[in-house]
Steps between C-alpha positions, in 0.01 A plus 500: 500500500179619340206598721149621441443785748216737585622860510355846552604818322370837380488586129444829319258513207568791270212745434508414130393143584199593713178364358671181373484159667641540852611136541697505175664834581595391852657175382704681231611756760613224740694326223675818397582601854603171652601227257875450513535692828698338783432505873768348725232344725268341243719486184437593140143556374486295182134545400181658625217247495145552619380826647290394803370833630501866393428748775311825464694748285626824646648816355793694641491881512653648182497166315217400271590132505312238704685282752381152587606271783522159338529139631643264241683173447851493352763244414819569696850356462720488810832308490556317828818375665563128438235486228589277203412671175557451125590773253682588177850642476461855363860617505844351556783703648847415636377479857189293441159498327178694544190281505144611429271371775153625426496884487837533678863398441726300721880464502686171489858588595758290313599340832145380554436335164682168545774337706724514192708809424335702220661766282340759273510438127460859370500387137187281543356683802496193720647368822681173441633246753869412509426156355283649229213266587277774639407835349242761584378789289211713387180306436590204726240399757613438857362394836649682795442580869456857621750575780480879535226757438532880515208690347540866393150638455619841382707345220395140435792455262731539797337213688743218572398131492791256558467137398699177508505177296759323713251262654343172407239506218593856403683628193443547131192291407700308242757405765227374736341286227838355393582413862165332544555282191852407616355389832251267330198726521246557228477853353189666625411225747619257762688179446253219454482269801484128473154347511397413859466136598145373537416312810218249505313463824386154599146462618454347847238228514 
């Protein structure tokens, strides 16, 4: 889930930048320091937005740089348990697929893709069902539910996000659309209902 949050941090402005526009330097410093960083409580900082307040600068002994306490808004991404999310398959391996969900990756274990048994087709880099009717590989778009979240803020690449597609209305987007059409739905919308009957009220004299 994406959230717009108000955060507070301290940034260092190098002495070589003194005399230049403070707002511009502070925003650049925030972006360099924080964008892409992960905190297990608030998630991954995707982008620094508006800088709301810059405190009075201060200098530390032995350092010619200026330090500012800054209040700013940022877009955060925090995967949440039971959240339904869509993403693109980035990599297929024998035990499942890795799915890009915003700035992070989630794992769909082979046992959580479909009720059908799926095997790994190493030649084509895809997982294929026993009947051959379903296949999943790099570039496919899926809708899944998050069922496990373990954030590693020291090494974001080691964060673990487990997902499942073995529930109603989840799966590869193509499978969902095909199922909707088989069930009489209209792609991209609801099945058209019959026109309601019109009742005519009689006037009482």
